[in-house]
N, C-alpha and C positions, 0 to 999 in steps of 0.2 A: 435210798433203796438196796436192799441186799442183793449182791451178786457173787458169783462162786470166785471170780477172778480177784475180788476185793479181799476175800478170806484167804487166798492162796499165798504160798511162800515159793518164790522163783528161784532157780539154781542155775547160773550160767556155766556153760561149758564151752572152753576154747578147745576144740578137738585136737588140734595138733599138740597141745600141751597136757592133755587130760591122762590118757593111758594107752600105751602101745602094746597091741597084741600079737604083733609078728616080728619084733625085734629089729625094724628098720629105723628106729630113732625117732619116728614120727607117730604121734597120737592118731588113733583110727575110731571108726564107728564100731567095730567088733570090741574094741577096747572099753568103750562106753557101755556096751551091753552087759560086759563082764562085771561092771560096777554098778549095775542097776539096783541091786540088793542093798549095797552100801548107801545108796541115795534114799532108798525106801526106808532104811535104818535111821538115816537123819531125820526124815519126815517131810521131805520138800514134796510140793504138789506138781511142780511144772519146771521142765527143763528149758532153758533158752539155750539154743543150740547155735552157736556162731557158724558162718557159712560152711557147708560140706560141699558146696557145688562145684562142678569142673572149673578150674581156675588155673592159670599160669603162675599165681602165686606171687605177683609183683607186691600186693599189700596182704599177704597171708590169707588169701581166700575172699577177701572184700573186692576183688577185681573178677567178675564172673564171666566166664566164657561160655557156659551152658547152663541156664537156669534149670534144666530138667535133667541133669546128669549129675553124679557124684564124682568127685575128685579121686583119681586113682589111688593117690597116697591114703585116702581115707577108706577105701573098700568099694563095694559095689551097690547098686540099687537094692539088690537081694539083702545085703547087709544092713541097709538102711530099714527096709520093711522088717526085718527080725528085731532090730533095735526098737522100732516104734511099737511092735507087738509086744515086746518084753515090758517097755515102759508102761504101756496100757495095762498089762497083766498086773503091774505093781501099783496101778491106780495114778501114774504119773503121766501128766500131759507134755507134749511137745511143742515148743514154740519155735519156729524157723525164723532166721535172720533173713530179712528181706531187703536187699541191697539194689534199689531201683533209682537212685540219683544218677548212678553211672553203672557202666558196664565194663569189662575188659576190651581193650583194643583189638583183642583176639576174637571176639564174639562175632558171629556171622553177620549180625545185624551191622556192626561197625565196618567190617571188610567190605560189605556190599555199599554201605554209606560212602566209604571212601573211594570206591572203585570209579564213581563218576557223579558229577553234578546232577545228571539225569536220573540217577538211580532211585527207585520208589523208596529206598531206605535213606535217602540223603537227609530227610528232615526228621529221623530218628535222633538225630544229634544235633548239636549247636554249632553251625558253621557261620563264619563271618569273614568278611574282607578286612585286611589291615588297612592301615593309613600311613602313607609316607615310609613304608618298609617297617612300621611297628605294628604290635599286636592291637586289635580292636579296643581293648581297653588296658589300663595299667594294673589291673588285678593280679595280686600274688596268689599261688596255689598253697594250700594248707601243708603240702610237703616240700616247700621251697620253690624259688623260681617263678616265673610267669604262669598264669592260669590258662594261658593260650599256646597251642603247639602248631607251628607252621607245617602246612602240607603242600609241598612243592608242585605235586602233580595238579592240584587243582587252583593253587595260588590262593588259598584261603586258610584259615585257623579254625581249629575247633576247640572248645571250651573243656578245660579238665580242672575241677576244683581241687583234685587231690593229685595223684600221679599223672604223668602224661599217657601212662597205659591205662587209665581210668577215665575215659571220655565221658562228659555228662550227656544223659539222655534228655531229649527234647520232649517235655511234656506238653507243650503247645500241640504237638502231633496228636490228634485222636486216635489214629492207627497205632502209634506206639503205646498210648494208655490202653488200648484193648489189648495188646500183646501182654502187657503186664498183668491185667486183669484175668487173662487166660492162664498165665503161669500161676498166679494165686490160687486160682480154682483147681488148677493140677494138683497142687500139693495139699489142699483142703480136702479134695475129694480122695486122696491118698490116705487121709486120716490125721494130718497134722492139727493142731489145736489152736493156732494161731500165729501171730507175727510180731516180732520186734523189727520195726523199720528204721534201716540206717539212714542217718541225716536226712529224714523225710521232709523237714521243713525247708529244705534247699531246692525242692524240685520245681518251684516257681520262680522264674527270673523276672526282673524288670526289664521289659521288652526294649527300652531304650538304651541299655547298657552304658551307664555313665561311669566315668573314670571314679575311683575311690580316692579317699584321703590318703597321702603317701605316708607309709610308715618307716621305721628305721632300716628296714631291709631294703628300702628303695622301691618297693611295690606298693600299689594301692590297696586299700582295705575294701573289698567288694561286698562284705557281709550285709551292709545296709540294702543292698540291691538283690540278695538272693536268700537271705534269712525271712521267712515268713512272707514270701513274695506274693504279689497280686492276686494270684489266681489260687492260692494254697488251699483255701477252704473249699473252693469249688472243687478241686482235684480230690481232696480227702472226702468229701461228701459223695462225689461220684464213685469213688472206690468202695466206700460203704455201701451205697445202694446196688451197684453192680455184683459185689463180692461178699464183703464181710456180713451184711445183713442176712445173709442166706444160711449163715453157720453160727455156732455157738462159740465164739472165739475169745481169745484174750489178745489184745492188741497194745502195743506201747510204742510210741514214736520218739526216736532220739532226735533232740532238737536244740543244737547249740543256739544260744542267744534267744531263747524263748522267755517271756515274762509270764507272771502269774495271770494277767488278763488275757494274754494270748493263749495260755493254757487251758482258760476256761472255755475259749471258743473251740479248742481241739478236743476237750474231754467233756463238756457240758452234756447233760443227760439227754436234751432235746436237740443236740447239735448233729447227732448220726455222723460221728467222725471216728474218734478213737476212745479206748478206755482210760488211757493215761499217757504222760509224756515224761521223758528223762530231761530234765533241765541239768545246767552245768554250774550254776551259781556257787554252791558249796565247794565243789572240787576246784574251783578257780581261786578260792581265797589263797593269799600270799603269792599270787603271781607277781612277777617284777616287770621290769620295762620291755622284756622280750618274752613275756608270758611265763610259761613254766620252766623256760631254760636257764633263768636267773631267778629263782624263787626267793622270796623274803619272808620275814615272820609273819604269822597271821594270829589272830586274837579269837578266843572263845565267843566273845561278844559278837564277832562277825558271823560266826556259824549259827548262834542264836538267832540273830536278826534274819538270816536267809531262811533258815528252816521255819520260823515262825510266820515268816510272810506267806511262805507256800502253805503251811499247815492252817492258817487262818484264811487265806485267799481261797483255797479249794474246800473250806468246810462245809459250804452250803451246796456247792455244785461242782462237778469235776472230781478228779481223784488223783492222788499223788502216788508216784513211784519212790521208792526208798532204796538208796544204794550208797556205800562207800567206796566200792571198787568194781571195776570191770576190766575187760581186755585192754582198754585205752588208758586205765588209770594205775597208779602205783598202788601197792599194798596198803590196806587200810590201817594196820597197826603201825607201819612205819611211817605213814603220812599223817594220821590223826592221833595215835596213841604213843606209845613207847615200846620199842622193839628190843630193848635190852633183854638179857637172859632174866633178870629180876622181875620185870614188869610186862613182859610180852603176853603172858596169858591172862594176867589180870585186866591189863588194859584192853586186851581183845574181847574179854566178857563185858567190860564196861561200854565199848563202842557197839557191841551186839545189842546190849540192853537198850541203849539209847535209839538205835535205828528201829528195832522191832517194836518199841513201845511208842513210837510216833505213828500218826495216822496215815495210812497208805499201804501198798503192797510191797513187802520187802523183797529184796534181791540179794542173794549170796553169790559171791563169785568163787569158784573152784579154789579149794585150799584156804580159803578165809575161815571155814568152820573149824580148822585146826591150828590157825595162827602163823600161816606162810608170811614170809616178810620180803622186803626189798632185797635185790641183790647188788653187789658192786663190783661188776667185772673192772679189770684193771686196763683193758685194752678196748679201743674201739673195735678191733677186729672181732671181739667176742659178742658184739651186737648183731642183731638181725633185722631190727625195726627199721623200715624205710624212713620213717618220720625222723627216728633218733639219728641215722646215718647222715641224712641230708642236712639236718640242723647242724650237726658237728661240723660237715663240710662248709655250709654256708657262714656260719657264724665265726668260726675260726678263720677261714679264707677272707673274709671281710673285715677282719679285725675287730668285731664287735664283742666277742668274748674269747678269752684265752682257753687254753686246753683244760687248765684246772677250773676255770670258772664253768665252762659248759658241763665239765664231768661232774661237777657238784649238782647241776641241774638234772642230768642224765640219772645219775645215782638216787636223786630224790623223786623225779617225777617221770622218767622215761617209761614208756610203754612196755619194754621188755621186763620191767620189774613184775609185771602180772603174768608175763608169758613163759618164764621158766618152768620146766615140767613139774607137774603135781608130785609131791613127796609122799608116796604110798607107804614107805617102810625105810629101815635103816640100811637095806641092801644097797649094793652098788647102783648108781645112778637113781637113787631113791626109790627103787622098785618101778620106776616109770617105764623102763625099757631093758631088754637084754642086750640091746646094741649101743651105738653112739648116738646121743640125743642130738637133735637138730639144733638145739641151743643148750648151753651149759646149765646144769642143776646147781641150785643153791647149795653151797657146801653145808649149810646148817641142816640139811636133811637127816643128818645122823640122829639128831634130838628132835628136830620138828618134822613130824611125819603122822600121818593118819593112822597107822597101826599103833604107835605109841600112844596117841590120844584116845583111841577106842578103849585101850586096856585101863586107862587111868580115870576112875569114876569122876575125878574132880576136874576133868579136862574141858577145854573150850569147846571140844565136839560135843560133849555131853550136855554142856550148857546150852549151846545152839539147840538141841534136841528138846531141852525143857522150854525154851522160849517158843519154838514151833508148837509144842504141844499146849502152852498156854493161849496160843492164838487160836487153836482149835477149840478149847474148852471155855473161853471166855469172850464173849461178843464185845466187851468193852476195849479189847486190845484192837479190834478191827473198826469198830463203829463210835468209839468214844470221842467226845469233844476234846480238843487240845487247849490248854492254857498255859502260858509261859510264866514261871516265876523267876524271881531274881535276875531280871533282865541284864543289869550291869555287872553281875558277878564273873570275874575272869577265870575262876576255878570250877565252879560248880553249875552245870546245866540241870535245872529243876523245872519240872512241869506237872500238870496233872492231866488225866483223862477221866472224863465223867460220862456215864452212859446210864439211863434208866435208874436214876437215883443213887448209883454206886460211883464212888471216886477213888482213883489210883494215884499215888504220888511217885514220881520217878525222880531219882536223885544220881547224877553221874559226876564224879570228881575227875576232871581233867588234868589234875596237878599231881606232883609227886610228894605232897605234904598231906598230912592229916588235918582235917578241916572240920568244924562245926557251924551249923547254921540254925538260926532260929526261924521256925515256920509255924504258922497257926494252925497246926493240925494235930489231932490226937490219933495215934497209930492203933489200928484194929489188929492187923497181922501182917506179916512179911509176906509177899507174894514170891519174890525171887531176889537173889543178890548173889554177887560173886565172892562175898566172904561172910562168915558169920557176923552178924552186927555187933558193934561195941555197944551202941546206944542209939536210938533213933536220932537221925539227922547229924551224926558223927561219921565221917567217910575217911577211911584210910587212902593212901595214894592209888589213884586210878580205880577206886571202888565204886560200885554200883548198887544201888539198893531200889526196890519197887515195894511200896507199902499199899495195903488198903486202908484209907483213913475215913 
């Protein structure tokens, strides 16, 4: 079934790092408005806006103090309304970030909940008695330590799957759910066009709260008891019925630990839940014994297996979201390509080709379109991400990883890799701010920046524009059936897309060598490529080609 959100290209903005309009070193909403014509030139259809709500910023805005207010650092509600109007004037929709697995501990709900066991807000959060002076379960939090925080006044613990300043909301409470649906309605009535839902598959917890299998950190793994929990589909269908079904929205759920079969339940056409989900399988390739903090080598065949499972699994029903990077992941070129001066642009084009030629809705993360790369800060003091700082403390203090070992992980996979300011020009601070940025700018901004890319007709920026235009002009890019070729090849990712009697062949060389492959096709014409072809099916290092066959 054809849908506008299947045909769209989404661009994620992490506001703190996008564009600073007032020189305080922090990106803001007027800064986004200033760049709307740039985004229109790129050709994107939807902005996914990471949280701009009022927040004490324990987790850079993913700890919300007031869901109906704008963070002072980002501007005012009038600024937001002006940005929304400017986006719509350019034909760009706005998808808000909905963070309702948890709130800030400074939210009025939590302060009321904490004030008394008899408070009508008590059951807005998850409170449990401890046992023998220990937390209710052995679960570890994603940002380190126990997932339970003791509250001396009530002699109970509250659950926080992330920071202790991010208490989990209790979706078992119908009153709480009504509050969430009301705030969603508030934003949709204001004119926003949908929601990206933060860790939404964690909102239903196993009511028995069992201990989890103990990990190397000493804490238990609670994920089997809150990933895709017992009432999750009931909650999602209720949300759809009460709110989403009344508007023409785009929705995507961030879902760690989701399988293809579960994704069909979330996104199936007759399920009335969500349009698509973000899974994590491909960005977890190469995880070591401590996850991303001690990464190991990965193989192209691993990526092929994962992408193909999702492409084929959601072929008939459901829908894929396609991404390499976001605010929680390292830069795509550094992670999956080659960020050397020689190969940065060419491998960036190859990765873009692969992603945009898969079946699903592609997501571009800010700066990806002109080839921003990971950053390697020398000192832990230069990092700002709570997850990174806590991991460094926990792993080095416990003797699990040395300073050098975890720094290799931080440089390769830490979240601040994607949070350094967008490099708009070769001016001081990359043209991001006239002040001192909240986090350091990647030193390569002098050569890697949007202004230089826009001036160069052969740049990655203009290649992204071509890919986006192909999507708008050729239904095969959106709706064509995917078929994997050369499944065991560790250098070349090859597949076809077929739609209404037409077939396109996509070839992507992930190696630093020139390779030739024998394929049973006659080439009719080249659709797009990141170099002029030598001959069909011969690819130079990191080259991509798309042919009609």
